VEXKOLLO-864525 format. One record per residue (C-alpha): x, y, z; residue number from 1. Coordinates in pm, 1 decimal. Layout:
N
@u=X | v=Y | w=Z | gufi=NUM;
...
This chain:
345
@u=-1616.3 | v=-67.3 | w=1735.5 | gufi=1;
@u=-1334.8 | v=237.8 | w=1825.5 | gufi=2;
@u=-1332.4 | v=105.1 | w=2199.3 | gufi=3;
@u=-1196.7 | v=-199.0 | w=2110.1 | gufi=4;
@u=-1003.1 | v=-89.6 | w=1811.4 | gufi=5;
@u=-849.4 | v=179.3 | w=2102.8 | gufi=6;
@u=-796.2 | v=-177.5 | w=2370.0 | gufi=7;
@u=-626.2 | v=-400.6 | w=2040.1 | gufi=8;
@u=-424.2 | v=-11.6 | w=2066.5 | gufi=9;
@u=-213.6 | v=-69.1 | w=2364.2 | gufi=10;
@u=-276.4 | v=-457.0 | w=2546.4 | gufi=11;
@u=-19.9 | v=-705.0 | w=2407.1 | gufi=12;
@u=-61.0 | v=-1075.7 | w=2382.7 | gufi=13;
@u=210.8 | v=-1288.4 | w=2364.7 | gufi=14;
@u=38.6 | v=-1533.7 | w=2063.7 | gufi=15;
@u=-59.4 | v=-1399.9 | w=1739.4 | gufi=16;
@u=-438.7 | v=-1359.9 | w=1665.3 | gufi=17;
@u=-565.0 | v=-1515.4 | w=1294.7 | gufi=18;
@u=-558.1 | v=-1213.6 | w=1167.1 | gufi=19;
@u=-736.6 | v=-1223.9 | w=798.2 | gufi=20;
@u=-667.9 | v=-844.0 | w=565.1 | gufi=21;
@u=-817.9 | v=-834.2 | w=245.5 | gufi=22;
@u=-666.2 | v=-542.0 | w=83.5 | gufi=23;
@u=-890.9 | v=-374.1 | w=-217.5 | gufi=24;
@u=-694.4 | v=-101.7 | w=-528.0 | gufi=25;
@u=-594.7 | v=-123.6 | w=-836.8 | gufi=26;
@u=-452.7 | v=-450.9 | w=-914.2 | gufi=27;
@u=-89.8 | v=-389.8 | w=-1114.9 | gufi=28;
@u=179.3 | v=-493.3 | w=-1388.0 | gufi=29;
@u=478.6 | v=-302.0 | w=-1300.7 | gufi=30;
@u=737.6 | v=-281.5 | w=-1688.1 | gufi=31;
@u=1093.5 | v=-177.6 | w=-1525.7 | gufi=32;
@u=1271.0 | v=-100.2 | w=-1811.6 | gufi=33;
@u=1635.4 | v=33.7 | w=-1811.2 | gufi=34;
@u=1683.8 | v=217.8 | w=-2085.7 | gufi=35;
@u=2049.0 | v=474.5 | w=-2208.6 | gufi=36;
@u=1969.8 | v=867.9 | w=-2214.2 | gufi=37;
@u=2000.8 | v=817.9 | w=-2592.8 | gufi=38;
@u=1687.7 | v=564.7 | w=-2612.2 | gufi=39;
@u=1511.7 | v=730.7 | w=-2346.6 | gufi=40;
@u=1518.9 | v=1038.9 | w=-2579.1 | gufi=41;
@u=1435.0 | v=893.0 | w=-2908.9 | gufi=42;
@u=1102.1 | v=803.8 | w=-2653.0 | gufi=43;
@u=1074.2 | v=1167.8 | w=-2639.4 | gufi=44;
@u=916.4 | v=1184.2 | w=-2279.7 | gufi=45;
@u=923.4 | v=1415.2 | w=-2005.2 | gufi=46;
@u=1199.4 | v=1324.5 | w=-1751.3 | gufi=47;
@u=1057.7 | v=1177.8 | w=-1379.2 | gufi=48;
@u=726.9 | v=1190.7 | w=-1257.4 | gufi=49;
@u=444.0 | v=961.7 | w=-1301.7 | gufi=50;
@u=168.8 | v=1049.7 | w=-1567.6 | gufi=51;
@u=-88.7 | v=872.0 | w=-1742.5 | gufi=52;
@u=-110.5 | v=746.4 | w=-2073.6 | gufi=53;
@u=-389.8 | v=638.3 | w=-2254.2 | gufi=54;
@u=-369.3 | v=281.3 | w=-2456.7 | gufi=55;
@u=-217.2 | v=364.5 | w=-2782.3 | gufi=56;
@u=53.3 | v=608.2 | w=-2601.4 | gufi=57;
@u=152.8 | v=295.1 | w=-2363.6 | gufi=58;
@u=176.5 | v=71.2 | w=-2675.1 | gufi=59;
@u=440.0 | v=273.7 | w=-2868.8 | gufi=60;
@u=607.7 | v=281.2 | w=-2595.9 | gufi=61;
@u=673.3 | v=-110.6 | w=-2522.2 | gufi=62;
@u=671.3 | v=-122.4 | w=-2947.6 | gufi=63;
@u=1072.7 | v=38.0 | w=-2897.2 | gufi=64;
@u=1144.9 | v=-185.4 | w=-2614.8 | gufi=65;
@u=1232.6 | v=-555.8 | w=-2700.0 | gufi=66;
@u=1065.5 | v=-762.6 | w=-2460.6 | gufi=67;
@u=1355.3 | v=-976.3 | w=-2368.1 | gufi=68;
@u=1464.0 | v=-675.8 | w=-2151.0 | gufi=69;
@u=1145.0 | v=-562.1 | w=-1908.1 | gufi=70;
@u=1084.0 | v=-690.9 | w=-1635.6 | gufi=71;
@u=786.3 | v=-748.3 | w=-1510.1 | gufi=72;
@u=665.8 | v=-755.7 | w=-1175.9 | gufi=73;
@u=349.5 | v=-669.9 | w=-928.7 | gufi=74;
@u=272.5 | v=-329.8 | w=-837.4 | gufi=75;
@u=68.8 | v=-130.1 | w=-659.7 | gufi=76;
@u=95.0 | v=92.8 | w=-336.9 | gufi=77;
@u=-231.2 | v=-144.2 | w=-221.5 | gufi=78;
@u=-93.1 | v=-472.2 | w=-334.6 | gufi=79;
@u=292.2 | v=-369.6 | w=-172.4 | gufi=80;
@u=101.6 | v=-359.0 | w=181.6 | gufi=81;
@u=-98.0 | v=-733.5 | w=103.6 | gufi=82;
@u=206.9 | v=-842.3 | w=-74.6 | gufi=83;
@u=442.2 | v=-778.2 | w=325.9 | gufi=84;
@u=195.3 | v=-932.4 | w=467.1 | gufi=85;
@u=181.5 | v=-1277.1 | w=324.5 | gufi=86;
@u=574.0 | v=-1265.9 | w=350.8 | gufi=87;
@u=514.8 | v=-1133.4 | w=722.4 | gufi=88;
@u=285.2 | v=-1454.6 | w=756.7 | gufi=89;
@u=-36.6 | v=-1309.7 | w=791.8 | gufi=90;
@u=-324.3 | v=-1458.3 | w=611.8 | gufi=91;
@u=-462.0 | v=-1206.9 | w=310.3 | gufi=92;
@u=-687.0 | v=-1151.7 | w=-21.4 | gufi=93;
@u=-640.9 | v=-914.8 | w=-288.1 | gufi=94;
@u=-969.7 | v=-829.7 | w=-410.9 | gufi=95;
@u=-972.9 | v=-546.5 | w=-767.4 | gufi=96;
@u=-1058.5 | v=-581.0 | w=-1157.0 | gufi=97;
@u=-809.5 | v=-708.6 | w=-1431.0 | gufi=98;
@u=-886.9 | v=-790.5 | w=-1753.1 | gufi=99;
@u=-897.1 | v=-1078.5 | w=-1945.6 | gufi=100;
@u=-482.6 | v=-1159.8 | w=-2019.9 | gufi=101;
@u=-201.7 | v=-1261.3 | w=-2023.0 | gufi=102;
@u=-153.0 | v=-982.7 | w=-1731.4 | gufi=103;
@u=-444.2 | v=-1092.8 | w=-1485.4 | gufi=104;
@u=-284.4 | v=-1503.9 | w=-1489.4 | gufi=105;
@u=91.0 | v=-1312.2 | w=-1423.0 | gufi=106;
@u=-78.1 | v=-1162.6 | w=-1149.0 | gufi=107;
@u=-262.9 | v=-1444.6 | w=-971.1 | gufi=108;
@u=42.4 | v=-1638.6 | w=-1033.4 | gufi=109;
@u=238.1 | v=-1423.3 | w=-809.3 | gufi=110;
@u=-15.4 | v=-1376.4 | w=-538.8 | gufi=111;
@u=-42.8 | v=-1772.1 | w=-481.2 | gufi=112;
@u=292.3 | v=-1821.0 | w=-492.5 | gufi=113;
@u=302.2 | v=-1611.7 | w=-107.2 | gufi=114;
@u=-58.2 | v=-1739.1 | w=-43.1 | gufi=115;
@u=-303.0 | v=-1431.1 | w=-75.7 | gufi=116;
@u=-615.0 | v=-1578.2 | w=-185.0 | gufi=117;
@u=-727.7 | v=-1380.6 | w=-497.5 | gufi=118;
@u=-1065.7 | v=-1254.5 | w=-546.1 | gufi=119;
@u=-1040.2 | v=-1064.8 | w=-842.5 | gufi=120;
@u=-1294.5 | v=-998.9 | w=-1076.4 | gufi=121;
@u=-1298.7 | v=-986.6 | w=-1439.5 | gufi=122;
@u=-1386.7 | v=-665.9 | w=-1711.3 | gufi=123;
@u=-1443.4 | v=-704.4 | w=-2043.4 | gufi=124;
@u=-1455.3 | v=-356.2 | w=-2127.0 | gufi=125;
@u=-996.2 | v=-295.6 | w=-2063.9 | gufi=126;
@u=-678.3 | v=-505.6 | w=-2000.6 | gufi=127;
@u=-509.8 | v=-531.2 | w=-1665.7 | gufi=128;
@u=-347.9 | v=-159.4 | w=-1553.5 | gufi=129;
@u=-20.3 | v=-125.5 | w=-1627.3 | gufi=130;
@u=267.2 | v=104.9 | w=-1494.4 | gufi=131;
@u=610.6 | v=154.8 | w=-1724.5 | gufi=132;
@u=852.3 | v=281.0 | w=-1524.6 | gufi=133;
@u=1199.6 | v=355.4 | w=-1749.8 | gufi=134;
@u=1497.4 | v=348.1 | w=-1558.6 | gufi=135;
@u=1841.9 | v=601.4 | w=-1645.5 | gufi=136;
@u=2153.3 | v=475.6 | w=-1616.0 | gufi=137;
@u=2140.4 | v=820.3 | w=-1370.6 | gufi=138;
@u=1836.5 | v=576.1 | w=-1141.7 | gufi=139;
@u=1598.1 | v=821.6 | w=-1222.2 | gufi=140;
@u=1319.6 | v=688.6 | w=-1269.5 | gufi=141;
@u=1001.7 | v=804.9 | w=-1556.0 | gufi=142;
@u=668.3 | v=648.1 | w=-1462.2 | gufi=143;
@u=382.9 | v=651.1 | w=-1729.4 | gufi=144;
@u=24.7 | v=475.8 | w=-1678.4 | gufi=145;
@u=-212.8 | v=306.3 | w=-1835.7 | gufi=146;
@u=-562.1 | v=321.9 | w=-1597.0 | gufi=147;
@u=-660.7 | v=28.5 | w=-1749.2 | gufi=148;
@u=-923.9 | v=-236.2 | w=-1565.1 | gufi=149;
@u=-830.1 | v=-164.3 | w=-1212.8 | gufi=150;
@u=-995.2 | v=216.8 | w=-1233.8 | gufi=151;
@u=-1337.8 | v=33.3 | w=-1353.8 | gufi=152;
@u=-1465.3 | v=-127.5 | w=-944.5 | gufi=153;
@u=-1696.0 | v=30.6 | w=-851.0 | gufi=154;
@u=-1920.8 | v=-53.3 | w=-491.1 | gufi=155;
@u=-2154.9 | v=-184.6 | w=-689.2 | gufi=156;
@u=-1868.2 | v=-522.4 | w=-748.4 | gufi=157;
@u=-1898.0 | v=-574.0 | w=-377.4 | gufi=158;
@u=-2034.1 | v=-868.6 | w=-264.6 | gufi=159;
@u=-2098.3 | v=-942.5 | w=93.0 | gufi=160;
@u=-1856.5 | v=-1310.2 | w=8.4 | gufi=161;
@u=-1542.6 | v=-1077.9 | w=-131.1 | gufi=162;
@u=-1585.3 | v=-966.8 | w=330.7 | gufi=163;
@u=-1592.6 | v=-1397.5 | w=442.8 | gufi=164;
@u=-1401.7 | v=-1426.3 | w=726.8 | gufi=165;
@u=-1198.0 | v=-1090.4 | w=681.4 | gufi=166;
@u=-1126.0 | v=-906.6 | w=1024.8 | gufi=167;
@u=-939.5 | v=-610.2 | w=873.0 | gufi=168;
@u=-920.7 | v=-425.9 | w=492.9 | gufi=169;
@u=-596.9 | v=-250.7 | w=425.5 | gufi=170;
@u=-662.7 | v=76.1 | w=99.2 | gufi=171;
@u=-520.5 | v=294.5 | w=-59.7 | gufi=172;
@u=-614.3 | v=654.8 | w=-177.1 | gufi=173;
@u=-632.4 | v=599.6 | w=-515.2 | gufi=174;
@u=-975.8 | v=391.7 | w=-435.5 | gufi=175;
@u=-1119.1 | v=705.6 | w=-460.5 | gufi=176;
@u=-1157.3 | v=744.4 | w=-842.8 | gufi=177;
@u=-1363.8 | v=502.4 | w=-801.4 | gufi=178;
@u=-1640.6 | v=756.7 | w=-681.7 | gufi=179;
@u=-1914.8 | v=475.3 | w=-385.5 | gufi=180;
@u=-1572.6 | v=167.7 | w=-373.0 | gufi=181;
@u=-1503.1 | v=339.7 | w=-2.3 | gufi=182;
@u=-1822.3 | v=401.4 | w=80.7 | gufi=183;
@u=-1927.0 | v=97.1 | w=-11.4 | gufi=184;
@u=-1671.0 | v=-93.3 | w=125.4 | gufi=185;
@u=-1647.5 | v=92.3 | w=461.3 | gufi=186;
@u=-2057.1 | v=1.1 | w=477.1 | gufi=187;
@u=-1931.0 | v=-377.3 | w=430.2 | gufi=188;
@u=-1690.3 | v=-331.7 | w=775.7 | gufi=189;
@u=-1946.5 | v=-189.9 | w=998.1 | gufi=190;
@u=-2218.5 | v=-392.4 | w=919.3 | gufi=191;
@u=-1927.4 | v=-694.9 | w=977.3 | gufi=192;
@u=-1685.6 | v=-580.8 | w=1260.6 | gufi=193;
@u=-1482.6 | v=-528.6 | w=1040.5 | gufi=194;
@u=-1182.8 | v=-251.6 | w=1099.6 | gufi=195;
@u=-1039.2 | v=-61.7 | w=878.8 | gufi=196;
@u=-735.6 | v=152.7 | w=719.1 | gufi=197;
@u=-581.5 | v=351.5 | w=453.5 | gufi=198;
@u=-259.0 | v=533.6 | w=280.8 | gufi=199;
@u=-318.3 | v=807.4 | w=172.9 | gufi=200;
@u=-75.3 | v=779.6 | w=-79.1 | gufi=201;
@u=31.2 | v=1083.3 | w=-272.8 | gufi=202;
@u=-33.4 | v=1517.5 | w=-202.9 | gufi=203;
@u=-183.1 | v=1555.8 | w=-520.6 | gufi=204;
@u=-469.6 | v=1262.6 | w=-472.8 | gufi=205;
@u=-546.8 | v=1472.6 | w=-169.9 | gufi=206;
@u=-542.0 | v=1763.2 | w=-249.6 | gufi=207;
@u=-800.6 | v=1667.0 | w=-532.2 | gufi=208;
@u=-975.1 | v=1470.2 | w=-281.0 | gufi=209;
@u=-926.4 | v=1712.4 | w=75.4 | gufi=210;
@u=-1316.7 | v=1721.0 | w=172.0 | gufi=211;
@u=-1346.6 | v=1402.2 | w=92.8 | gufi=212;
@u=-1083.8 | v=1226.1 | w=278.5 | gufi=213;
@u=-1188.3 | v=1484.4 | w=631.2 | gufi=214;
@u=-1505.7 | v=1298.6 | w=585.2 | gufi=215;
@u=-1364.8 | v=937.5 | w=528.5 | gufi=216;
@u=-1190.9 | v=956.5 | w=904.7 | gufi=217;
@u=-1467.0 | v=914.9 | w=1171.3 | gufi=218;
@u=-1475.6 | v=588.0 | w=925.7 | gufi=219;
@u=-1187.5 | v=490.1 | w=923.1 | gufi=220;
@u=-951.2 | v=314.1 | w=1227.0 | gufi=221;
@u=-583.4 | v=348.4 | w=1111.3 | gufi=222;
@u=-469.1 | v=656.9 | w=820.9 | gufi=223;
@u=-98.0 | v=603.9 | w=743.7 | gufi=224;
@u=-31.3 | v=953.3 | w=547.9 | gufi=225;
@u=386.3 | v=1059.5 | w=464.2 | gufi=226;
@u=500.6 | v=1478.6 | w=553.4 | gufi=227;
@u=356.5 | v=1572.4 | w=239.3 | gufi=228;
@u=30.3 | v=1365.4 | w=266.9 | gufi=229;
@u=-77.0 | v=1533.9 | w=656.2 | gufi=230;
@u=12.6 | v=1908.3 | w=495.5 | gufi=231;
@u=-174.6 | v=1875.5 | w=221.7 | gufi=232;
@u=-427.2 | v=1676.0 | w=418.4 | gufi=233;
@u=-456.7 | v=1989.3 | w=745.6 | gufi=234;
@u=-186.7 | v=2280.9 | w=595.0 | gufi=235;
@u=-10.4 | v=2179.0 | w=883.7 | gufi=236;
@u=329.8 | v=1998.0 | w=976.4 | gufi=237;
@u=329.1 | v=1622.8 | w=1071.7 | gufi=238;
@u=362.0 | v=1689.6 | w=1446.2 | gufi=239;
@u=3.2 | v=1895.7 | w=1473.5 | gufi=240;
@u=-147.0 | v=1732.8 | w=1205.1 | gufi=241;
@u=-104.0 | v=1431.4 | w=1383.8 | gufi=242;
@u=-276.0 | v=1632.4 | w=1666.2 | gufi=243;
@u=-611.9 | v=1719.7 | w=1437.6 | gufi=244;
@u=-602.4 | v=1369.0 | w=1240.0 | gufi=245;
@u=-588.4 | v=1192.4 | w=1575.5 | gufi=246;
@u=-919.8 | v=1327.7 | w=1733.9 | gufi=247;
@u=-1098.4 | v=1207.0 | w=1415.4 | gufi=248;
@u=-1028.7 | v=831.6 | w=1375.4 | gufi=249;
@u=-852.2 | v=597.3 | w=1571.6 | gufi=250;
@u=-498.6 | v=584.1 | w=1426.1 | gufi=251;
@u=-281.9 | v=837.9 | w=1293.7 | gufi=252;
@u=44.3 | v=698.2 | w=1096.7 | gufi=253;
@u=277.9 | v=1008.4 | w=981.1 | gufi=254;
@u=578.9 | v=861.5 | w=843.5 | gufi=255;
@u=857.9 | v=1134.1 | w=819.2 | gufi=256;
@u=1122.7 | v=839.3 | w=649.4 | gufi=257;
@u=1455.1 | v=819.1 | w=858.2 | gufi=258;
@u=1328.2 | v=1142.7 | w=1111.7 | gufi=259;
@u=1078.5 | v=849.9 | w=1213.8 | gufi=260;
@u=689.3 | v=863.4 | w=1239.2 | gufi=261;
@u=420.7 | v=1047.3 | w=1481.4 | gufi=262;
@u=229.3 | v=754.2 | w=1603.9 | gufi=263;
@u=-131.9 | v=914.8 | w=1707.0 | gufi=264;
@u=-437.9 | v=812.3 | w=1906.8 | gufi=265;
@u=-753.7 | v=962.5 | w=2084.0 | gufi=266;
@u=-469.9 | v=842.8 | w=2422.4 | gufi=267;
@u=-240.8 | v=1076.9 | w=2295.2 | gufi=268;
@u=115.8 | v=1078.0 | w=2046.3 | gufi=269;
@u=432.9 | v=1043.5 | w=2024.0 | gufi=270;
@u=735.8 | v=1050.8 | w=1824.2 | gufi=271;
@u=896.3 | v=670.9 | w=1697.2 | gufi=272;
@u=1223.2 | v=697.4 | w=1609.4 | gufi=273;
@u=1412.2 | v=517.3 | w=1295.7 | gufi=274;
@u=1745.6 | v=332.1 | w=1294.6 | gufi=275;
@u=1892.6 | v=531.9 | w=998.9 | gufi=276;
@u=1936.0 | v=264.3 | w=672.8 | gufi=277;
@u=2194.2 | v=354.7 | w=376.0 | gufi=278;
@u=1858.5 | v=386.5 | w=153.5 | gufi=279;
@u=1930.5 | v=264.6 | w=-272.5 | gufi=280;
@u=1537.0 | v=303.2 | w=-365.7 | gufi=281;
@u=1305.3 | v=432.7 | w=-155.7 | gufi=282;
@u=1058.5 | v=290.7 | w=-346.5 | gufi=283;
@u=770.9 | v=70.6 | w=-204.8 | gufi=284;
@u=904.9 | v=227.6 | w=201.5 | gufi=285;
@u=585.5 | v=366.1 | w=261.3 | gufi=286;
@u=382.8 | v=94.7 | w=204.0 | gufi=287;
@u=620.3 | v=-224.2 | w=426.0 | gufi=288;
@u=611.8 | v=-9.8 | w=655.6 | gufi=289;
@u=275.0 | v=-65.1 | w=712.5 | gufi=290;
@u=317.2 | v=-393.1 | w=647.9 | gufi=291;
@u=493.4 | v=-459.8 | w=989.4 | gufi=292;
@u=299.9 | v=-215.8 | w=1157.4 | gufi=293;
@u=-66.1 | v=-379.3 | w=1066.2 | gufi=294;
@u=116.6 | v=-753.1 | w=1095.0 | gufi=295;
@u=221.1 | v=-635.2 | w=1444.1 | gufi=296;
@u=-123.9 | v=-448.9 | w=1541.1 | gufi=297;
@u=-344.1 | v=-696.7 | w=1351.6 | gufi=298;
@u=-151.6 | v=-919.1 | w=1586.0 | gufi=299;
@u=-230.3 | v=-789.1 | w=1967.8 | gufi=300;
@u=69.1 | v=-523.8 | w=1929.8 | gufi=301;
@u=72.2 | v=-180.6 | w=2110.7 | gufi=302;
@u=150.5 | v=106.2 | w=1913.1 | gufi=303;
@u=533.2 | v=163.7 | w=2006.7 | gufi=304;
@u=558.4 | v=-182.7 | w=1898.6 | gufi=305;
@u=372.3 | v=-180.8 | w=1639.4 | gufi=306;
@u=554.6 | v=131.1 | w=1502.2 | gufi=307;
@u=883.9 | v=-53.4 | w=1544.0 | gufi=308;
@u=814.3 | v=-389.2 | w=1355.6 | gufi=309;
@u=693.6 | v=-70.2 | w=1039.5 | gufi=310;
@u=1066.3 | v=6.9 | w=1088.5 | gufi=311;
@u=1232.2 | v=-315.9 | w=1067.6 | gufi=312;
@u=1016.2 | v=-379.6 | w=665.1 | gufi=313;
@u=983.7 | v=27.2 | w=587.8 | gufi=314;
@u=1402.3 | v=-14.7 | w=670.7 | gufi=315;
@u=1453.9 | v=-338.2 | w=519.0 | gufi=316;
@u=1250.9 | v=-244.9 | w=159.4 | gufi=317;
@u=1483.0 | v=11.3 | w=129.3 | gufi=318;
@u=1845.0 | v=-90.6 | w=127.1 | gufi=319;
@u=1799.8 | v=-302.0 | w=-210.3 | gufi=320;
@u=1579.5 | v=-180.1 | w=-583.2 | gufi=321;
@u=1244.1 | v=-213.8 | w=-559.4 | gufi=322;
@u=930.8 | v=-217.1 | w=-388.9 | gufi=323;
@u=955.9 | v=-587.4 | w=-262.9 | gufi=324;
@u=1206.4 | v=-710.2 | w=30.4 | gufi=325;
@u=1369.1 | v=-1016.6 | w=-188.4 | gufi=326;
@u=1302.0 | v=-1361.6 | w=-34.0 | gufi=327;
@u=1608.8 | v=-1453.2 | w=142.0 | gufi=328;
@u=1603.9 | v=-1102.3 | w=298.4 | gufi=329;
@u=1272.0 | v=-1223.1 | w=491.0 | gufi=330;
@u=1388.3 | v=-1452.4 | w=729.7 | gufi=331;
@u=1618.8 | v=-1264.7 | w=898.8 | gufi=332;
@u=1284.3 | v=-953.0 | w=848.9 | gufi=333;
@u=1024.0 | v=-1194.7 | w=1073.7 | gufi=334;
@u=1281.8 | v=-1312.2 | w=1336.1 | gufi=335;
@u=1344.4 | v=-938.0 | w=1393.9 | gufi=336;
@u=998.0 | v=-912.6 | w=1425.4 | gufi=337;
@u=918.9 | v=-1255.2 | w=1542.7 | gufi=338;
@u=1151.0 | v=-1043.9 | w=1919.1 | gufi=339;
@u=963.7 | v=-716.9 | w=1850.0 | gufi=340;
@u=662.0 | v=-943.8 | w=1943.7 | gufi=341;
@u=704.9 | v=-1221.7 | w=2146.6 | gufi=342;
@u=503.7 | v=-1438.1 | w=1871.7 | gufi=343;
@u=681.5 | v=-1710.0 | w=1655.1 | gufi=344;
@u=877.7 | v=-1636.1 | w=1324.6 | gufi=345;
């Protein structure tokens, strides 16, 4: 498997291979709510950051905001990457745990609109996971998370048929909160010859699961991290962290925003620069970088080209509000990536 992955990293083909990707993560509904400073103060919340809520706290916030002022969007790091891949016309599926509620119906419908195959599992024990994003007039987002059913999926819920026709598995670091979920997923990958990737998601998460992540690195083909996450894992800056991590997994990608990213494999490492873009909102930049990178990589592009494609998708999403590239921009994104990969947009 390691030899195959390295060959895929450095070979180049003219036409894309059929690459089907499965995402495993918490299916989340983002509830974006613009609020005035006065309204925010009345909610009696600490401004900024991200905190977990109980179900009662979650419902208390929603009761104070009229329904017509709430904007629902699909959310979650892994989901964002899968949706980006689907918009690049790469066939994808997604599995996670949802509740038996209207939010689950909304997520299935949003996946269907992009051609993503829903392999969602239903829990009767809790509602679908939500994140409330309170946006004040200064543009700051205060995130409050209701974990819900998304945290309930375990390795026992994964069955062989969930991996049918899959060639690549995409995970995010939050899957580590479910004790044996990642291990079972990687066990299925090994048995079926499926490559895998993971995003480390947050430096707080890396601090919590540092030892577990180090144990997992040799089993995972591609690891994505930003500078803070890489430093939390290794205690090193981006370049040195890349040097350490590339000895343990096939490919490591360390994102540094407008400074580009370090890309490493067992054959070496290099800095991939990016063109500066006027950033409106950096939400989802890493998730969408992964979409472009994985699209190119899974279709046989080398690491340099894969990183360039990641810069296209990640660089585009920062020019708009939210973690999704609007549909009216995707034609230009697909054309730019097609030119780099010599594929059909």
